[in-house]
PyMOL CGO cylinders between C-alpha atoms (Angstrom):
from pymol import cmd
from pymol.cgo import CYLINDER

trace = [
    CYLINDER, 24.70, -30.19, 21.19, 21.54, -30.84, 23.16, 0.3, 1, 1, 1, 1, 1, 1,
    CYLINDER, 21.54, -30.84, 23.16, 23.20, -33.38, 25.40, 0.3, 1, 1, 1, 1, 1, 1,
    CYLINDER, 23.20, -33.38, 25.40, 24.77, -32.41, 28.70, 0.3, 1, 1, 1, 1, 1, 1,
    CYLINDER, 24.77, -32.41, 28.70, 27.79, -34.41, 29.84, 0.3, 1, 1, 1, 1, 1, 1,
    CYLINDER, 27.79, -34.41, 29.84, 27.91, -35.39, 33.49, 0.3, 1, 1, 1, 1, 1, 1,
    CYLINDER, 27.91, -35.39, 33.49, 31.14, -35.56, 35.45, 0.3, 1, 1, 1, 1, 1, 1,
    CYLINDER, 31.14, -35.56, 35.45, 31.24, -39.33, 34.98, 0.3, 1, 1, 1, 1, 1, 1,
    CYLINDER, 31.24, -39.33, 34.98, 31.30, -39.03, 31.18, 0.3, 1, 1, 1, 1, 1, 1,
    CYLINDER, 31.30, -39.03, 31.18, 27.74, -40.26, 30.68, 0.3, 1, 1, 1, 1, 1, 1,
    CYLINDER, 27.74, -40.26, 30.68, 25.44, -38.13, 28.60, 0.3, 1, 1, 1, 1, 1, 1,
    CYLINDER, 25.44, -38.13, 28.60, 22.19, -36.77, 30.01, 0.3, 1, 1, 1, 1, 1, 1,
    CYLINDER, 22.19, -36.77, 30.01, 19.38, -35.69, 27.71, 0.3, 1, 1, 1, 1, 1, 1,
    CYLINDER, 19.38, -35.69, 27.71, 18.13, -32.26, 28.71, 0.3, 1, 1, 1, 1, 1, 1,
    CYLINDER, 18.13, -32.26, 28.71, 14.66, -32.82, 27.24, 0.3, 1, 1, 1, 1, 1, 1,
    CYLINDER, 14.66, -32.82, 27.24, 15.04, -30.71, 24.11, 0.3, 1, 1, 1, 1, 1, 1,
    CYLINDER, 15.04, -30.71, 24.11, 16.20, -33.56, 21.89, 0.3, 1, 1, 1, 1, 1, 1,
    CYLINDER, 16.20, -33.56, 21.89, 17.22, -32.51, 18.40, 0.3, 1, 1, 1, 1, 1, 1,
    CYLINDER, 17.22, -32.51, 18.40, 14.42, -29.98, 17.98, 0.3, 1, 1, 1, 1, 1, 1,
    CYLINDER, 14.42, -29.98, 17.98, 16.71, -27.10, 18.87, 0.3, 1, 1, 1, 1, 1, 1,
    CYLINDER, 16.71, -27.10, 18.87, 18.97, -27.88, 15.94, 0.3, 1, 1, 1, 1, 1, 1,
    CYLINDER, 18.97, -27.88, 15.94, 16.28, -28.08, 13.24, 0.3, 1, 1, 1, 1, 1, 1,
    CYLINDER, 16.28, -28.08, 13.24, 12.95, -26.34, 12.69, 0.3, 1, 1, 1, 1, 1, 1,
    CYLINDER, 12.95, -26.34, 12.69, 11.06, -28.85, 14.83, 0.3, 1, 1, 1, 1, 1, 1,
    CYLINDER, 11.06, -28.85, 14.83, 7.64, -30.04, 13.66, 0.3, 1, 1, 1, 1, 1, 1,
    CYLINDER, 7.64, -30.04, 13.66, 7.36, -27.20, 11.10, 0.3, 1, 1, 1, 1, 1, 1,
    CYLINDER, 7.36, -27.20, 11.10, 9.96, -28.84, 8.89, 0.3, 1, 1, 1, 1, 1, 1,
    CYLINDER, 9.96, -28.84, 8.89, 8.94, -32.42, 9.58, 0.3, 1, 1, 1, 1, 1, 1,
    CYLINDER, 8.94, -32.42, 9.58, 5.54, -32.13, 7.90, 0.3, 1, 1, 1, 1, 1, 1,
    CYLINDER, 5.54, -32.13, 7.90, 6.80, -30.26, 4.84, 0.3, 1, 1, 1, 1, 1, 1,
    CYLINDER, 6.80, -30.26, 4.84, 4.98, -27.05, 5.78, 0.3, 1, 1, 1, 1, 1, 1,
    CYLINDER, 4.98, -27.05, 5.78, 1.52, -28.60, 5.55, 0.3, 1, 1, 1, 1, 1, 1,
    CYLINDER, 1.52, -28.60, 5.55, 0.61, -27.29, 9.00, 0.3, 1, 1, 1, 1, 1, 1,
    CYLINDER, 0.61, -27.29, 9.00, 1.08, -23.73, 7.79, 0.3, 1, 1, 1, 1, 1, 1,
    CYLINDER, 1.08, -23.73, 7.79, -0.83, -24.53, 4.59, 0.3, 1, 1, 1, 1, 1, 1,
    CYLINDER, -0.83, -24.53, 4.59, -3.79, -25.91, 6.54, 0.3, 1, 1, 1, 1, 1, 1,
    CYLINDER, -3.79, -25.91, 6.54, -3.79, -22.92, 8.89, 0.3, 1, 1, 1, 1, 1, 1,
    CYLINDER, -3.79, -22.92, 8.89, -3.84, -20.51, 5.93, 0.3, 1, 1, 1, 1, 1, 1,
    CYLINDER, -3.84, -20.51, 5.93, -6.59, -22.50, 4.24, 0.3, 1, 1, 1, 1, 1, 1,
    CYLINDER, -6.59, -22.50, 4.24, -8.71, -22.43, 7.39, 0.3, 1, 1, 1, 1, 1, 1,
    CYLINDER, -8.71, -22.43, 7.39, -8.15, -18.67, 7.75, 0.3, 1, 1, 1, 1, 1, 1,
    CYLINDER, -8.15, -18.67, 7.75, -9.29, -18.12, 4.16, 0.3, 1, 1, 1, 1, 1, 1,
    CYLINDER, -9.29, -18.12, 4.16, -12.41, -20.23, 4.72, 0.3, 1, 1, 1, 1, 1, 1,
    CYLINDER, -12.41, -20.23, 4.72, -13.30, -18.47, 7.98, 0.3, 1, 1, 1, 1, 1, 1,
    CYLINDER, -13.30, -18.47, 7.98, -12.69, -14.96, 6.67, 0.3, 1, 1, 1, 1, 1, 1,
    CYLINDER, -12.69, -14.96, 6.67, -14.44, -15.74, 3.38, 0.3, 1, 1, 1, 1, 1, 1,
    CYLINDER, -14.44, -15.74, 3.38, -17.44, -17.15, 5.22, 0.3, 1, 1, 1, 1, 1, 1,
    CYLINDER, -17.44, -17.15, 5.22, -17.64, -14.11, 7.49, 0.3, 1, 1, 1, 1, 1, 1,
    CYLINDER, -17.64, -14.11, 7.49, -17.47, -11.72, 4.52, 0.3, 1, 1, 1, 1, 1, 1,
    CYLINDER, -17.47, -11.72, 4.52, -20.17, -13.70, 2.70, 0.3, 1, 1, 1, 1, 1, 1,
    CYLINDER, -20.17, -13.70, 2.70, -22.47, -13.64, 5.73, 0.3, 1, 1, 1, 1, 1, 1,
    CYLINDER, -22.47, -13.64, 5.73, -22.00, -9.94, 6.42, 0.3, 1, 1, 1, 1, 1, 1,
    CYLINDER, -22.00, -9.94, 6.42, -22.66, -8.98, 2.80, 0.3, 1, 1, 1, 1, 1, 1,
    CYLINDER, -22.66, -8.98, 2.80, -25.80, -11.14, 2.53, 0.3, 1, 1, 1, 1, 1, 1,
    CYLINDER, -25.80, -11.14, 2.53, -27.46, -10.57, 5.93, 0.3, 1, 1, 1, 1, 1, 1,
    CYLINDER, -27.46, -10.57, 5.93, -29.65, -7.59, 5.01, 0.3, 1, 1, 1, 1, 1, 1,
    CYLINDER, -29.65, -7.59, 5.01, -30.16, -8.48, 1.39, 0.3, 1, 1, 1, 1, 1, 1,
    CYLINDER, -30.16, -8.48, 1.39, -33.28, -10.63, 1.83, 0.3, 1, 1, 1, 1, 1, 1,
    CYLINDER, -33.28, -10.63, 1.83, -35.23, -8.03, 3.82, 0.3, 1, 1, 1, 1, 1, 1,
    CYLINDER, -35.23, -8.03, 3.82, -34.45, -5.22, 1.39, 0.3, 1, 1, 1, 1, 1, 1,
    CYLINDER, -34.45, -5.22, 1.39, -35.54, -7.34, -1.58, 0.3, 1, 1, 1, 1, 1, 1,
    CYLINDER, -35.54, -7.34, -1.58, -38.79, -8.27, 0.15, 0.3, 1, 1, 1, 1, 1, 1,
    CYLINDER, -38.79, -8.27, 0.15, -39.70, -4.59, 0.54, 0.3, 1, 1, 1, 1, 1, 1,
    CYLINDER, -39.70, -4.59, 0.54, -39.03, -3.91, -3.15, 0.3, 1, 1, 1, 1, 1, 1,
    CYLINDER, -39.03, -3.91, -3.15, -41.32, -6.77, -4.22, 0.3, 1, 1, 1, 1, 1, 1,
    CYLINDER, -41.32, -6.77, -4.22, -44.48, -5.28, -2.73, 0.3, 1, 1, 1, 1, 1, 1,
    CYLINDER, -44.48, -5.28, -2.73, -46.95, -5.40, -5.66, 0.3, 1, 1, 1, 1, 1, 1,
    CYLINDER, -46.95, -5.40, -5.66, -48.71, -2.18, -4.69, 0.3, 1, 1, 1, 1, 1, 1,
    CYLINDER, -48.71, -2.18, -4.69, -45.41, -0.28, -4.56, 0.3, 1, 1, 1, 1, 1, 1,
    CYLINDER, -45.41, -0.28, -4.56, -44.46, -1.68, -7.95, 0.3, 1, 1, 1, 1, 1, 1,
    CYLINDER, -44.46, -1.68, -7.95, -47.82, -0.64, -9.40, 0.3, 1, 1, 1, 1, 1, 1,
    CYLINDER, -47.82, -0.64, -9.40, -47.48, 2.86, -7.91, 0.3, 1, 1, 1, 1, 1, 1,
    CYLINDER, -47.48, 2.86, -7.91, -43.99, 3.16, -9.36, 0.3, 1, 1, 1, 1, 1, 1,
    CYLINDER, -43.99, 3.16, -9.36, -45.13, 2.02, -12.80, 0.3, 1, 1, 1, 1, 1, 1,
    CYLINDER, -45.13, 2.02, -12.80, -48.08, 4.43, -12.67, 0.3, 1, 1, 1, 1, 1, 1,
    CYLINDER, -48.08, 4.43, -12.67, -45.78, 7.29, -11.66, 0.3, 1, 1, 1, 1, 1, 1,
    CYLINDER, -45.78, 7.29, -11.66, -43.42, 6.48, -14.55, 0.3, 1, 1, 1, 1, 1, 1,
    CYLINDER, -43.42, 6.48, -14.55, -46.31, 6.41, -17.01, 0.3, 1, 1, 1, 1, 1, 1,
    CYLINDER, -46.31, 6.41, -17.01, -45.91, 2.73, -17.84, 0.3, 1, 1, 1, 1, 1, 1,
    CYLINDER, -45.91, 2.73, -17.84, -49.56, 2.03, -16.93, 0.3, 1, 1, 1, 1, 1, 1,
    CYLINDER, -49.56, 2.03, -16.93, -52.61, 4.29, -16.94, 0.3, 1, 1, 1, 1, 1, 1,
    CYLINDER, -52.61, 4.29, -16.94, -54.97, 5.06, -14.06, 0.3, 1, 1, 1, 1, 1, 1,
    CYLINDER, -54.97, 5.06, -14.06, -57.48, 2.34, -15.00, 0.3, 1, 1, 1, 1, 1, 1,
    CYLINDER, -57.48, 2.34, -15.00, -54.76, -0.34, -15.05, 0.3, 1, 1, 1, 1, 1, 1,
    CYLINDER, -54.76, -0.34, -15.05, -53.43, 0.95, -11.70, 0.3, 1, 1, 1, 1, 1, 1,
    CYLINDER, -53.43, 0.95, -11.70, -56.91, 0.80, -10.16, 0.3, 1, 1, 1, 1, 1, 1,
    CYLINDER, -56.91, 0.80, -10.16, -57.44, -2.73, -11.53, 0.3, 1, 1, 1, 1, 1, 1,
    CYLINDER, -57.44, -2.73, -11.53, -54.15, -3.90, -10.02, 0.3, 1, 1, 1, 1, 1, 1,
    CYLINDER, -54.15, -3.90, -10.02, -54.98, -2.22, -6.72, 0.3, 1, 1, 1, 1, 1, 1,
    CYLINDER, -54.98, -2.22, -6.72, -58.42, -3.92, -6.66, 0.3, 1, 1, 1, 1, 1, 1,
    CYLINDER, -58.42, -3.92, -6.66, -56.93, -7.32, -7.51, 0.3, 1, 1, 1, 1, 1, 1,
    CYLINDER, -56.93, -7.32, -7.51, -54.32, -7.06, -4.75, 0.3, 1, 1, 1, 1, 1, 1,
    CYLINDER, -54.32, -7.06, -4.75, -56.81, -6.08, -2.04, 0.3, 1, 1, 1, 1, 1, 1,
]
cmd.load_cgo(trace, "trace")
């Protein structure tokens, strides 16, 4: 079907070959091209989600680990008394 017949009866290939009759390269590789594209999309999107969810996490954890803030919080909750708070404050400074 992809061959054009000239007036002399010889066939001329129009450049499409048999790719117009089948699915072209999509069918020739068994669908692995689509599989690889989907796999790459999952990796890229997954990596982007991971990065965006973990970007600010380190800075917020660093603020919460300030020893003086922890001591103040424990003192405010009644976990330590004033003398222990003052000792911690003196040791940190």
